[in-house]
PDB file of N, CA, C and O in Angstrom:
ATOM      1  N   MET A   1     126.321 114.991   9.286  1.00  0.00           N
ATOM      2  CA  MET A   1     124.939 114.680   9.059  1.00  0.00           C
ATOM      3  C   MET A   1     124.490 115.363   7.769  1.00  0.00           C
ATOM      4  O   MET A   1     124.901 116.484   7.472  1.00  0.00           O
ATOM      5  N   ILE A   2     123.664 114.690   7.029  1.00  0.00           N
ATOM      6  CA  ILE A   2     123.019 115.260   5.848  1.00  0.00           C
ATOM      7  C   ILE A   2     121.532 115.332   6.143  1.00  0.00           C
ATOM      8  O   ILE A   2     120.895 114.322   6.442  1.00  0.00           O
ATOM      9  N   ALA A   3     120.988 116.536   6.056  1.00  0.00           N
ATOM     10  CA  ALA A   3     119.561 116.757   6.269  1.00  0.00           C
ATOM     11  C   ALA A   3     118.956 117.193   4.943  1.00  0.00           C
ATOM     12  O   ALA A   3     119.488 118.077   4.271  1.00  0.00           O
ATOM     13  N   GLU A   4     117.853 116.575   4.573  1.00  0.00           N
ATOM     14  CA  GLU A   4     117.207 116.900   3.300  1.00  0.00           C
ATOM     15  C   GLU A   4     115.816 117.454   3.542  1.00  0.00           C
ATOM     16  O   GLU A   4     115.070 116.979   4.399  1.00  0.00           O
ATOM     17  N   ILE A   5     115.487 118.486   2.751  1.00  0.00           N
ATOM     18  CA  ILE A   5     114.123 118.996   2.714  1.00  0.00           C
ATOM     19  C   ILE A   5     113.685 118.963   1.257  1.00  0.00           C
ATOM     20  O   ILE A   5     114.514 119.047   0.351  1.00  0.00           O
ATOM     21  N   ASP A   6     112.387 118.841   1.037  1.00  0.00           N
ATOM     22  CA  ASP A   6     111.862 118.680  -0.317  1.00  0.00           C
ATOM     23  C   ASP A   6     111.075 119.918  -0.726  1.00  0.00           C
ATOM     24  O   ASP A   6     110.031 120.221  -0.149  1.00  0.00           O
ATOM     25  N   GLY A   7     111.584 120.627  -1.721  1.00  0.00           N
ATOM     26  CA  GLY A   7     110.954 121.843  -2.196  1.00  0.00           C
ATOM     27  C   GLY A   7     109.560 121.650  -2.747  1.00  0.00           C
ATOM     28  O   GLY A   7     108.783 122.604  -2.789  1.00  0.00           O
ATOM     29  N   SER A   8     109.219 120.457  -3.168  1.00  0.00           N
ATOM     30  CA  SER A   8     107.857 120.237  -3.657  1.00  0.00           C
ATOM     31  C   SER A   8     106.845 120.296  -2.512  1.00  0.00           C
ATOM     32  O   SER A   8     105.642 120.402  -2.752  1.00  0.00           O
ATOM     33  N   ASN A   9     107.331 120.228  -1.259  1.00  0.00           N
ATOM     34  CA  ASN A   9     106.475 120.375  -0.081  1.00  0.00           C
ATOM     35  C   ASN A   9     106.539 121.780   0.507  1.00  0.00           C
ATOM     36  O   ASN A   9     105.855 122.071   1.488  1.00  0.00           O
ATOM     37  N   ILE A  10     107.354 122.653  -0.083  1.00  0.00           N
ATOM     38  CA  ILE A  10     107.599 123.975   0.504  1.00  0.00           C
ATOM     39  C   ILE A  10     107.099 125.054  -0.450  1.00  0.00           C
ATOM     40  O   ILE A  10     107.727 125.348  -1.468  1.00  0.00           O
ATOM     41  N   GLN A  11     105.958 125.633  -0.099  1.00  0.00           N
ATOM     42  CA  GLN A  11     105.370 126.679  -0.933  1.00  0.00           C
ATOM     43  C   GLN A  11     105.190 127.987  -0.173  1.00  0.00           C
ATOM     44  O   GLN A  11     104.627 128.947  -0.700  1.00  0.00           O
ATOM     45  N   SER A  12     105.675 128.020   1.080  1.00  0.00           N
ATOM     46  CA  SER A  12     105.605 129.227   1.900  1.00  0.00           C
ATOM     47  C   SER A  12     106.728 129.163   2.934  1.00  0.00           C
ATOM     48  O   SER A  12     107.343 128.116   3.136  1.00  0.00           O
ATOM     49  N   GLU A  13     106.981 130.287   3.578  1.00  0.00           N
ATOM     50  CA  GLU A  13     107.992 130.285   4.628  1.00  0.00           C
ATOM     51  C   GLU A  13     107.575 129.353   5.768  1.00  0.00           C
ATOM     52  O   GLU A  13     108.418 128.677   6.357  1.00  0.00           O
ATOM     53  N   ALA A  14     106.287 129.319   6.076  1.00  0.00           N
ATOM     54  CA  ALA A  14     105.800 128.412   7.130  1.00  0.00           C
ATOM     55  C   ALA A  14     106.086 126.953   6.774  1.00  0.00           C
ATOM     56  O   ALA A  14     106.485 126.166   7.632  1.00  0.00           O
ATOM     57  N   ASP A  15     105.879 126.598   5.502  1.00  0.00           N
ATOM     58  CA  ASP A  15     106.198 125.232   5.045  1.00  0.00           C
ATOM     59  C   ASP A  15     107.677 124.944   5.233  1.00  0.00           C
ATOM     60  O   ASP A  15     108.050 123.860   5.681  1.00  0.00           O
ATOM     61  N   PHE A  16     108.528 125.918   4.889  1.00  0.00           N
ATOM     62  CA  PHE A  16     109.976 125.739   5.035  1.00  0.00           C
ATOM     63  C   PHE A  16     110.329 125.442   6.491  1.00  0.00           C
ATOM     64  O   PHE A  16     111.072 124.502   6.773  1.00  0.00           O
ATOM     65  N   HIS A  17     109.795 126.245   7.413  1.00  0.00           N
ATOM     66  CA  HIS A  17     110.133 126.049   8.826  1.00  0.00           C
ATOM     67  C   HIS A  17     109.662 124.682   9.324  1.00  0.00           C
ATOM     68  O   HIS A  17     110.338 124.044  10.131  1.00  0.00           O
ATOM     69  N   LYS A  18     108.517 124.242   8.849  1.00  0.00           N
ATOM     70  CA  LYS A  18     108.029 122.915   9.227  1.00  0.00           C
ATOM     71  C   LYS A  18     108.993 121.837   8.729  1.00  0.00           C
ATOM     72  O   LYS A  18     109.336 120.917   9.472  1.00  0.00           O
ATOM     73  N   GLU A  19     109.423 121.951   7.485  1.00  0.00           N
ATOM     74  CA  GLU A  19     110.332 120.956   6.898  1.00  0.00           C
ATOM     75  C   GLU A  19     111.697 120.949   7.579  1.00  0.00           C
ATOM     76  O   GLU A  19     112.229 119.887   7.902  1.00  0.00           O
ATOM     77  N   ILE A  20     112.261 122.134   7.796  1.00  0.00           N
ATOM     78  CA  ILE A  20     113.608 122.168   8.377  1.00  0.00           C
ATOM     79  C   ILE A  20     113.582 121.745   9.839  1.00  0.00           C
ATOM     80  O   ILE A  20     114.530 121.128  10.324  1.00  0.00           O
ATOM     81  N   ALA A  21     112.501 122.075  10.543  1.00  0.00           N
ATOM     82  CA  ALA A  21     112.390 121.645  11.944  1.00  0.00           C
ATOM     83  C   ALA A  21     112.405 120.124  12.031  1.00  0.00           C
ATOM     84  O   ALA A  21     113.025 119.557  12.931  1.00  0.00           O
ATOM     85  N   GLY A  22     111.725 119.466  11.100  1.00  0.00           N
ATOM     86  CA  GLY A  22     111.729 118.006  11.091  1.00  0.00           C
ATOM     87  C   GLY A  22     113.062 117.430  10.662  1.00  0.00           C
ATOM     88  O   GLY A  22     113.550 116.471  11.261  1.00  0.00           O
ATOM     89  N   ALA A  23     113.655 118.010   9.626  1.00  0.00           N
ATOM     90  CA  ALA A  23     114.914 117.488   9.091  1.00  0.00           C
ATOM     91  C   ALA A  23     116.065 117.608  10.081  1.00  0.00           C
ATOM     92  O   ALA A  23     116.948 116.751  10.120  1.00  0.00           O
ATOM     93  N   LEU A  24     116.054 118.682  10.886  1.00  0.00           N
ATOM     94  CA  LEU A  24     117.141 118.901  11.839  1.00  0.00           C
ATOM     95  C   LEU A  24     116.741 118.587  13.280  1.00  0.00           C
ATOM     96  O   LEU A  24     117.503 118.854  14.209  1.00  0.00           O
ATOM     97  N   SER A  25     115.546 118.021  13.466  1.00  0.00           N
ATOM     98  CA  SER A  25     115.049 117.684  14.807  1.00  0.00           C
ATOM     99  C   SER A  25     115.167 118.869  15.758  1.00  0.00           C
ATOM    100  O   SER A  25     115.765 118.763  16.828  1.00  0.00           O
ATOM    101  N   LEU A  26     114.589 119.999  15.355  1.00  0.00           N
ATOM    102  CA  LEU A  26     114.749 121.229  16.130  1.00  0.00           C
ATOM    103  C   LEU A  26     113.871 121.286  17.373  1.00  0.00           C
ATOM    104  O   LEU A  26     114.112 122.113  18.252  1.00  0.00           O
ATOM    105  N   GLY A  27     112.881 120.446  17.465  1.00  0.00           N
ATOM    106  CA  GLY A  27     112.095 120.369  18.687  1.00  0.00           C
ATOM    107  C   GLY A  27     111.002 121.415  18.775  1.00  0.00           C
ATOM    108  O   GLY A  27     110.884 122.280  17.907  1.00  0.00           O
ATOM    109  N   PRO A  28     110.198 121.331  19.834  1.00  0.00           N
ATOM    110  CA  PRO A  28     109.005 122.166  19.950  1.00  0.00           C
ATOM    111  C   PRO A  28     109.294 123.640  20.263  1.00  0.00           C
ATOM    112  O   PRO A  28     108.405 124.478  20.114  1.00  0.00           O
ATOM    113  N   TYR A  29     110.491 123.965  20.682  1.00  0.00           N
ATOM    114  CA  TYR A  29     110.785 125.346  21.056  1.00  0.00           C
ATOM    115  C   TYR A  29     111.370 126.172  19.922  1.00  0.00           C
ATOM    116  O   TYR A  29     111.663 127.354  20.099  1.00  0.00           O
ATOM    117  N   TYR A  30     111.541 125.558  18.764  1.00  0.00           N
ATOM    118  CA  TYR A  30     112.027 126.304  17.597  1.00  0.00           C
ATOM    119  C   TYR A  30     110.984 127.348  17.220  1.00  0.00           C
ATOM    120  O   TYR A  30     109.807 127.020  17.070  1.00  0.00           O
ATOM    121  N   GLY A  31     111.401 128.598  17.066  1.00  0.00           N
ATOM    122  CA  GLY A  31     110.485 129.706  16.858  1.00  0.00           C
ATOM    123  C   GLY A  31     109.846 129.823  15.488  1.00  0.00           C
ATOM    124  O   GLY A  31     108.935 130.629  15.299  1.00  0.00           O
ATOM    125  N   ARG A  32     110.306 129.032  14.527  1.00  0.00           N
ATOM    126  CA  ARG A  32     109.717 128.998  13.181  1.00  0.00           C
ATOM    127  C   ARG A  32     109.665 130.372  12.518  1.00  0.00           C
ATOM    128  O   ARG A  32     108.647 130.766  11.947  1.00  0.00           O
ATOM    129  N   ASN A  33     110.791 131.096  12.606  1.00  0.00           N
ATOM    130  CA  ASN A  33     110.966 132.354  11.891  1.00  0.00           C
ATOM    131  C   ASN A  33     112.451 132.481  11.564  1.00  0.00           C
ATOM    132  O   ASN A  33     113.259 131.687  12.044  1.00  0.00           O
ATOM    133  N   LEU A  34     112.814 133.465  10.759  1.00  0.00           N
ATOM    134  CA  LEU A  34     114.198 133.552  10.308  1.00  0.00           C
ATOM    135  C   LEU A  34     115.173 133.898  11.429  1.00  0.00           C
ATOM    136  O   LEU A  34     116.322 133.456  11.398  1.00  0.00           O
ATOM    137  N   ASN A  35     114.743 134.674  12.413  1.00  0.00           N
ATOM    138  CA  ASN A  35     115.629 134.963  13.547  1.00  0.00           C
ATOM    139  C   ASN A  35     115.916 133.688  14.345  1.00  0.00           C
ATOM    140  O   ASN A  35     117.052 133.437  14.747  1.00  0.00           O
ATOM    141  N   ALA A  36     114.885 132.898  14.563  1.00  0.00           N
ATOM    142  CA  ALA A  36     115.073 131.630  15.276  1.00  0.00           C
ATOM    143  C   ALA A  36     115.948 130.676  14.467  1.00  0.00           C
ATOM    144  O   ALA A  36     116.775 129.958  15.028  1.00  0.00           O
ATOM    145  N   LEU A  37     115.763 130.672  13.155  1.00  0.00           N
ATOM    146  CA  LEU A  37     116.585 129.822  12.295  1.00  0.00           C
ATOM    147  C   LEU A  37     118.053 130.209  12.411  1.00  0.00           C
ATOM    148  O   LEU A  37     118.917 129.343  12.547  1.00  0.00           O
ATOM    149  N   TRP A  38     118.335 131.504  12.357  1.00  0.00           N
ATOM    150  CA  TRP A  38     119.712 131.975  12.510  1.00  0.00           C
ATOM    151  C   TRP A  38     120.280 131.480  13.835  1.00  0.00           C
ATOM    152  O   TRP A  38     121.391 130.950  13.880  1.00  0.00           O
ATOM    153  N   ASP A  39     119.523 131.650  14.905  1.00  0.00           N
ATOM    154  CA  ASP A  39     120.008 131.253  16.229  1.00  0.00           C
ATOM    155  C   ASP A  39     120.338 129.762  16.300  1.00  0.00           C
ATOM    156  O   ASP A  39     121.407 129.385  16.779  1.00  0.00           O
ATOM    157  N   VAL A  40     119.430 128.920  15.829  1.00  0.00           N
ATOM    158  CA  VAL A  40     119.690 127.484  15.950  1.00  0.00           C
ATOM    159  C   VAL A  40     120.809 127.024  15.024  1.00  0.00           C
ATOM    160  O   VAL A  40     121.601 126.154  15.386  1.00  0.00           O
ATOM    161  N   LEU A  41     120.876 127.612  13.819  1.00  0.00           N
ATOM    162  CA  LEU A  41     121.933 127.182  12.896  1.00  0.00           C
ATOM    163  C   LEU A  41     123.296 127.700  13.316  1.00  0.00           C
ATOM    164  O   LEU A  41     124.300 127.024  13.093  1.00  0.00           O
ATOM    165  N   SER A  42     123.359 128.873  13.915  1.00  0.00           N
ATOM    166  CA  SER A  42     124.665 129.409  14.284  1.00  0.00           C
ATOM    167  C   SER A  42     125.150 128.889  15.634  1.00  0.00           C
ATOM    168  O   SER A  42     126.350 128.911  15.904  1.00  0.00           O
ATOM    169  N   CYS A  43     124.239 128.423  16.485  1.00  0.00           N
ATOM    170  CA  CYS A  43     124.657 128.025  17.838  1.00  0.00           C
ATOM    171  C   CYS A  43     124.307 126.598  18.242  1.00  0.00           C
ATOM    172  O   CYS A  43     125.065 125.962  18.973  1.00  0.00           O
ATOM    173  N   ASP A  44     123.186 126.094  17.784  1.00  0.00           N
ATOM    174  CA  ASP A  44     122.662 124.859  18.367  1.00  0.00           C
ATOM    175  C   ASP A  44     122.838 123.600  17.529  1.00  0.00           C
ATOM    176  O   ASP A  44     122.944 122.506  18.084  1.00  0.00           O
ATOM    177  N   VAL A  45     122.870 123.728  16.222  1.00  0.00           N
ATOM    178  CA  VAL A  45     122.930 122.543  15.366  1.00  0.00           C
ATOM    179  C   VAL A  45     124.368 122.027  15.331  1.00  0.00           C
ATOM    180  O   VAL A  45     125.303 122.748  14.985  1.00  0.00           O
ATOM    181  N   GLU A  46     124.509 120.762  15.698  1.00  0.00           N
ATOM    182  CA  GLU A  46     125.834 120.142  15.732  1.00  0.00           C
ATOM    183  C   GLU A  46     126.394 120.007  14.319  1.00  0.00           C
ATOM    184  O   GLU A  46     125.676 119.640  13.389  1.00  0.00           O
ATOM    185  N   ARG A  47     127.653 120.301  14.172  1.00  0.00           N
ATOM    186  CA  ARG A  47     128.338 120.205  12.903  1.00  0.00           C
ATOM    187  C   ARG A  47     129.216 118.979  12.859  1.00  0.00           C
ATOM    188  O   ARG A  47     129.573 118.457  13.915  1.00  0.00           O
ATOM    189  N   PRO A  48     129.576 118.500  11.702  1.00  0.00           N
ATOM    190  CA  PRO A  48     129.215 119.012  10.385  1.00  0.00           C
ATOM    191  C   PRO A  48     127.780 118.651  10.009  1.00  0.00           C
ATOM    192  O   PRO A  48     127.261 117.603  10.395  1.00  0.00           O
ATOM    193  N   VAL A  49     127.161 119.536   9.255  1.00  0.00           N
ATOM    194  CA  VAL A  49     125.822 119.280   8.735  1.00  0.00           C
ATOM    195  C   VAL A  49     125.715 119.898   7.348  1.00  0.00           C
ATOM    196  O   VAL A  49     126.160 121.020   7.108  1.00  0.00           O
ATOM    197  N   THR A  50     125.119 119.140   6.453  1.00  0.00           N
ATOM    198  CA  THR A  50     124.831 119.628   5.109  1.00  0.00           C
ATOM    199  C   THR A  50     123.329 119.604   4.931  1.00  0.00           C
ATOM    200  O   THR A  50     122.683 118.569   5.088  1.00  0.00           O
ATOM    201  N   LEU A  51     122.780 120.770   4.599  1.00  0.00           N
ATOM    202  CA  LEU A  51     121.360 120.876   4.311  1.00  0.00           C
ATOM    203  C   LEU A  51     121.181 120.823   2.805  1.00  0.00           C
ATOM    204  O   LEU A  51     121.724 121.656   2.080  1.00  0.00           O
ATOM    205  N   VAL A  52     120.421 119.845   2.335  1.00  0.00           N
ATOM    206  CA  VAL A  52     120.154 119.676   0.907  1.00  0.00           C
ATOM    207  C   VAL A  52     118.688 120.010   0.673  1.00  0.00           C
ATOM    208  O   VAL A  52     117.796 119.351   1.208  1.00  0.00           O
ATOM    209  N   TRP A  53     118.449 121.038  -0.129  1.00  0.00           N
ATOM    210  CA  TRP A  53     117.093 121.452  -0.475  1.00  0.00           C
ATOM    211  C   TRP A  53     116.784 120.860  -1.834  1.00  0.00           C
ATOM    212  O   TRP A  53     117.086 121.457  -2.867  1.00  0.00           O
ATOM    213  N   LYS A  54     116.179 119.678  -1.830  1.00  0.00           N
ATOM    214  CA  LYS A  54     115.797 119.001  -3.071  1.00  0.00           C
ATOM    215  C   LYS A  54     114.644 119.756  -3.722  1.00  0.00           C
ATOM    216  O   LYS A  54     113.836 120.375  -3.029  1.00  0.00           O
ATOM    217  N   ASN A  55     114.565 119.709  -5.040  1.00  0.00           N
ATOM    218  CA  ASN A  55     113.494 120.380  -5.784  1.00  0.00           C
ATOM    219  C   ASN A  55     113.376 121.853  -5.385  1.00  0.00           C
ATOM    220  O   ASN A  55     112.273 122.384  -5.255  1.00  0.00           O
ATOM    221  N   ALA A  56     114.505 122.493  -5.197  1.00  0.00           N
ATOM    222  CA  ALA A  56     114.520 123.889  -4.759  1.00  0.00           C
ATOM    223  C   ALA A  56     113.806 124.807  -5.749  1.00  0.00           C
ATOM    224  O   ALA A  56     113.210 125.805  -5.344  1.00  0.00           O
ATOM    225  N   ASP A  57     113.858 124.486  -7.027  1.00  0.00           N
ATOM    226  CA  ASP A  57     113.194 125.330  -8.027  1.00  0.00           C
ATOM    227  C   ASP A  57     111.693 125.411  -7.801  1.00  0.00           C
ATOM    228  O   ASP A  57     111.084 126.442  -8.088  1.00  0.00           O
ATOM    229  N   ALA A  58     111.089 124.357  -7.298  1.00  0.00           N
ATOM    230  CA  ALA A  58     109.650 124.381  -7.008  1.00  0.00           C
ATOM    231  C   ALA A  58     109.353 125.424  -5.934  1.00  0.00           C
ATOM    232  O   ALA A  58     108.369 126.157  -6.036  1.00  0.00           O
ATOM    233  N   SER A  59     110.193 125.494  -4.912  1.00  0.00           N
ATOM    234  CA  SER A  59     110.019 126.500  -3.862  1.00  0.00           C
ATOM    235  C   SER A  59     110.302 127.897  -4.389  1.00  0.00           C
ATOM    236  O   SER A  59     109.585 128.848  -4.075  1.00  0.00           O
ATOM    237  N   ARG A  60     111.341 128.012  -5.185  1.00  0.00           N
ATOM    238  CA  ARG A  60     111.706 129.319  -5.750  1.00  0.00           C
ATOM    239  C   ARG A  60     110.545 129.896  -6.554  1.00  0.00           C
ATOM    240  O   ARG A  60     110.281 131.096  -6.486  1.00  0.00           O
ATOM    241  N   LYS A  61     109.853 129.054  -7.309  1.00  0.00           N
ATOM    242  CA  LYS A  61     108.720 129.510  -8.116  1.00  0.00           C
ATOM    243  C   LYS A  61     107.514 129.858  -7.255  1.00  0.00           C
ATOM    244  O   LYS A  61     106.793 130.807  -7.563  1.00  0.00           O
ATOM    245  N   SER A  62     107.283 129.106  -6.181  1.00  0.00           N
ATOM    246  CA  SER A  62     106.118 129.311  -5.328  1.00  0.00           C
ATOM    247  C   SER A  62     106.253 130.527  -4.413  1.00  0.00           C
ATOM    248  O   SER A  62     105.268 131.191  -4.093  1.00  0.00           O
ATOM    249  N   MET A  63     107.484 130.804  -4.000  1.00  0.00           N
ATOM    250  CA  MET A  63     107.700 131.870  -3.005  1.00  0.00           C
ATOM    251  C   MET A  63     109.016 132.596  -3.275  1.00  0.00           C
ATOM    252  O   MET A  63     109.933 132.522  -2.458  1.00  0.00           O
ATOM    253  N   PRO A  64     109.127 133.296  -4.404  1.00  0.00           N
ATOM    254  CA  PRO A  64     110.414 133.859  -4.813  1.00  0.00           C
ATOM    255  C   PRO A  64     111.068 134.778  -3.778  1.00  0.00           C
ATOM    256  O   PRO A  64     112.266 134.644  -3.529  1.00  0.00           O
ATOM    257  N   ALA A  65     110.343 135.684  -3.181  1.00  0.00           N
ATOM    258  CA  ALA A  65     110.949 136.610  -2.216  1.00  0.00           C
ATOM    259  C   ALA A  65     111.384 135.884  -0.950  1.00  0.00           C
ATOM    260  O   ALA A  65     112.497 136.090  -0.467  1.00  0.00           O
ATOM    261  N   ASP A  66     110.518 135.040  -0.413  1.00  0.00           N
ATOM    262  CA  ASP A  66     110.874 134.286   0.790  1.00  0.00           C
ATOM    263  C   ASP A  66     112.011 133.311   0.517  1.00  0.00           C
ATOM    264  O   ASP A  66     112.878 133.117   1.369  1.00  0.00           O
ATOM    265  N   PHE A  67     112.015 132.701  -0.654  1.00  0.00           N
ATOM    266  CA  PHE A  67     113.090 131.780  -1.015  1.00  0.00           C
ATOM    267  C   PHE A  67     114.436 132.500  -0.963  1.00  0.00           C
ATOM    268  O   PHE A  67     115.409 131.968  -0.429  1.00  0.00           O
ATOM    269  N   GLU A  68     114.490 133.696  -1.513  1.00  0.00           N
ATOM    270  CA  GLU A  68     115.747 134.468  -1.507  1.00  0.00           C
ATOM    271  C   GLU A  68     116.170 134.825  -0.090  1.00  0.00           C
ATOM    272  O   GLU A  68     117.350 134.719   0.241  1.00  0.00           O
ATOM    273  N   LYS A  69     115.233 135.245   0.753  1.00  0.00           N
ATOM    274  CA  LYS A  69     115.569 135.573   2.146  1.00  0.00           C
ATOM    275  C   LYS A  69     116.128 134.354   2.869  1.00  0.00           C
ATOM    276  O   LYS A  69     117.124 134.450   3.588  1.00  0.00           O
ATOM    277  N   ILE A  70     115.487 133.217   2.676  1.00  0.00           N
ATOM    278  CA  ILE A  70     115.921 131.997   3.356  1.00  0.00           C
ATOM    279  C   ILE A  70     117.284 131.549   2.853  1.00  0.00           C
ATOM    280  O   ILE A  70     118.171 131.246   3.651  1.00  0.00           O
ATOM    281  N   THR A  71     117.457 131.503   1.537  1.00  0.00           N
ATOM    282  CA  THR A  71     118.743 131.040   1.002  1.00  0.00           C
ATOM    283  C   THR A  71     119.868 132.017   1.332  1.00  0.00           C
ATOM    284  O   THR A  71     121.006 131.597   1.540  1.00  0.00           O
ATOM    285  N   ASP A  72     119.566 133.309   1.384  1.00  0.00           N
ATOM    286  CA  ASP A  72     120.593 134.283   1.805  1.00  0.00           C
ATOM    287  C   ASP A  72     121.044 133.990   3.232  1.00  0.00           C
ATOM    288  O   ASP A  72     122.238 134.032   3.528  1.00  0.00           O
ATOM    289  N   LEU A  73     120.104 133.695   4.107  1.00  0.00           N
ATOM    290  CA  LEU A  73     120.448 133.369   5.491  1.00  0.00           C
ATOM    291  C   LEU A  73     121.298 132.101   5.553  1.00  0.00           C
ATOM    292  O   LEU A  73     122.283 132.047   6.288  1.00  0.00           O
ATOM    293  N   LEU A  74     120.920 131.090   4.787  1.00  0.00           N
ATOM    294  CA  LEU A  74     121.687 129.830   4.796  1.00  0.00           C
ATOM    295  C   LEU A  74     123.103 130.054   4.279  1.00  0.00           C
ATOM    296  O   LEU A  74     124.056 129.486   4.813  1.00  0.00           O
ATOM    297  N   ARG A  75     123.246 130.870   3.253  1.00  0.00           N
ATOM    298  CA  ARG A  75     124.586 131.194   2.732  1.00  0.00           C
ATOM    299  C   ARG A  75     125.391 132.000   3.758  1.00  0.00           C
ATOM    300  O   ARG A  75     126.604 131.827   3.869  1.00  0.00           O
ATOM    301  N   ASP A  76     124.719 132.875   4.501  1.00  0.00           N
ATOM    302  CA  ASP A  76     125.407 133.648   5.543  1.00  0.00           C
ATOM    303  C   ASP A  76     125.920 132.744   6.661  1.00  0.00           C
ATOM    304  O   ASP A  76     126.989 132.991   7.218  1.00  0.00           O
ATOM    305  N   ILE A  77     125.172 131.711   6.988  1.00  0.00           N
ATOM    306  CA  ILE A  77     125.649 130.746   7.991  1.00  0.00           C
ATOM    307  C   ILE A  77     126.903 130.043   7.473  1.00  0.00           C
ATOM    308  O   ILE A  77     127.866 129.859   8.217  1.00  0.00           O
ATOM    309  N   GLU A  78     126.890 129.651   6.199  1.00  0.00           N
ATOM    310  CA  GLU A  78     128.092 129.047   5.597  1.00  0.00           C
ATOM    311  C   GLU A  78     129.285 129.990   5.700  1.00  0.00           C
ATOM    312  O   GLU A  78     130.384 129.576   6.070  1.00  0.00           O
ATOM    313  N   LYS A  79     129.060 131.257   5.372  1.00  0.00           N
ATOM    314  CA  LYS A  79     130.152 132.250   5.414  1.00  0.00           C
ATOM    315  C   LYS A  79     130.661 132.441   6.836  1.00  0.00           C
ATOM    316  O   LYS A  79     131.864 132.584   7.051  1.00  0.00           O
ATOM    317  N   GLU A  80     129.760 132.443   7.800  1.00  0.00           N
ATOM    318  CA  GLU A  80     130.179 132.612   9.193  1.00  0.00           C
ATOM    319  C   GLU A  80     131.086 131.465   9.628  1.00  0.00           C
ATOM    320  O   GLU A  80     132.123 131.696  10.249  1.00  0.00           O
ATOM    321  N   ASP A  81     130.703 130.240   9.308  1.00  0.00           N
ATOM    322  CA  ASP A  81     131.551 129.099   9.653  1.00  0.00           C
ATOM    323  C   ASP A  81     132.919 129.212   8.971  1.00  0.00           C
ATOM    324  O   ASP A  81     133.948 128.924   9.584  1.00  0.00           O
ATOM    325  N   ALA A  82     132.925 129.627   7.719  1.00  0.00           N
ATOM    326  CA  ALA A  82     134.192 129.773   6.985  1.00  0.00           C
ATOM    327  C   ALA A  82     135.054 130.878   7.599  1.00  0.00           C
ATOM    328  O   ALA A  82     136.273 130.737   7.691  1.00  0.00           O
ATOM    329  N   ALA A  83     134.424 131.968   8.016  1.00  0.00           N
ATOM    330  CA  ALA A  83     135.171 133.089   8.595  1.00  0.00           C
ATOM    331  C   ALA A  83     135.846 132.703   9.901  1.00  0.00           C
ATOM    332  O   ALA A  83     136.932 133.194  10.210  1.00  0.00           O
ATOM    333  N   TYR A  84     135.216 131.835  10.659  1.00  0.00           N
ATOM    334  CA  TYR A  84     135.803 131.379  11.915  1.00  0.00           C
ATOM    335  C   TYR A  84     136.689 130.163  11.727  1.00  0.00           C
ATOM    336  O   TYR A  84     137.185 129.583  12.693  1.00  0.00           O
ATOM    337  N   ASP A  85     136.882 129.781  10.462  1.00  0.00           N
ATOM    338  CA  ASP A  85     137.742 128.660  10.108  1.00  0.00           C
ATOM    339  C   ASP A  85     137.364 127.395  10.887  1.00  0.00           C
ATOM    340  O   ASP A  85     138.218 126.662  11.385  1.00  0.00           O
ATOM    341  N   VAL A  86     136.079 127.178  10.966  1.00  0.00           N
ATOM    342  CA  VAL A  86     135.562 125.992  11.636  1.00  0.00           C
ATOM    343  C   VAL A  86     135.730 124.807  10.685  1.00  0.00           C
ATOM    344  O   VAL A  86     135.290 124.863   9.537  1.00  0.00           O
ATOM    345  N   SER A  87     136.354 123.756  11.154  1.00  0.00           N
ATOM    346  CA  SER A  87     136.569 122.616  10.261  1.00  0.00           C
ATOM    347  C   SER A  87     135.294 121.801  10.044  1.00  0.00           C
ATOM    348  O   SER A  87     135.061 121.295   8.947  1.00  0.00           O
ATOM    349  N   ALA A  88     134.480 121.675  11.071  1.00  0.00           N
ATOM    350  CA  ALA A  88     133.202 120.987  10.952  1.00  0.00           C
ATOM    351  C   ALA A  88     132.151 122.057  10.688  1.00  0.00           C
ATOM    352  O   ALA A  88     131.734 122.763  11.606  1.00  0.00           O
ATOM    353  N   ARG A  89     131.726 122.176   9.440  1.00  0.00           N
ATOM    354  CA  ARG A  89     130.929 123.324   9.015  1.00  0.00           C
ATOM    355  C   ARG A  89     129.511 122.958   8.631  1.00  0.00           C
ATOM    356  O   ARG A  89     129.163 121.801   8.394  1.00  0.00           O
ATOM    357  N   PHE A  90     128.706 124.020   8.584  1.00  0.00           N
ATOM    358  CA  PHE A  90     127.390 123.955   7.976  1.00  0.00           C
ATOM    359  C   PHE A  90     127.570 124.203   6.484  1.00  0.00           C
ATOM    360  O   PHE A  90     128.313 125.101   6.089  1.00  0.00           O
ATOM    361  N   SER A  91     126.901 123.419   5.660  1.00  0.00           N
ATOM    362  CA  SER A  91     126.911 123.677   4.231  1.00  0.00           C
ATOM    363  C   SER A  91     125.506 123.520   3.687  1.00  0.00           C
ATOM    364  O   SER A  91     124.671 122.825   4.266  1.00  0.00           O
ATOM    365  N   PHE A  92     125.264 124.168   2.580  1.00  0.00           N
ATOM    366  CA  PHE A  92     123.928 124.223   2.002  1.00  0.00           C
ATOM    367  C   PHE A  92     124.010 123.952   0.508  1.00  0.00           C
ATOM    368  O   PHE A  92     124.854 124.506  -0.196  1.00  0.00           O
ATOM    369  N   ILE A  93     123.118 123.090   0.041  1.00  0.00           N
ATOM    370  CA  ILE A  93     123.039 122.756  -1.383  1.00  0.00           C
ATOM    371  C   ILE A  93     121.585 122.897  -1.809  1.00  0.00           C
ATOM    372  O   ILE A  93     120.699 122.270  -1.228  1.00  0.00           O
ATOM    373  N   ALA A  94     121.338 123.723  -2.827  1.00  0.00           N
ATOM    374  CA  ALA A  94     120.015 123.831  -3.427  1.00  0.00           C
ATOM    375  C   ALA A  94     120.050 122.963  -4.670  1.00  0.00           C
ATOM    376  O   ALA A  94     120.726 123.291  -5.645  1.00  0.00           O
ATOM    377  N   ASP A  95     119.331 121.870  -4.637  1.00  0.00           N
ATOM    378  CA  ASP A  95     119.399 120.863  -5.677  1.00  0.00           C
ATOM    379  C   ASP A  95     118.192 120.954  -6.602  1.00  0.00           C
ATOM    380  O   ASP A  95     118.079 120.175  -7.548  1.00  0.00           O
TER     381      ASP A  95
END
């Protein structure tokens, strides 16, 4: 699956959680915080999945510190899948 979020719609961490919840169909019980994101991406989201953050530079400019925290978490999920040698992996592209 390829899930896309649009950085021109993401100017805060709350905006990010709204976008990713819709893109990955996370449902009403998604906690909309980074701990909840880690939990759903590491355990609940079916693989393979590629998350494409279109217009990522717009988000980076609007929320530099939060953008780094979020992208670090997404990269850590990629590393975790690679460490467990999972063939169907999570991947992340900031476009």
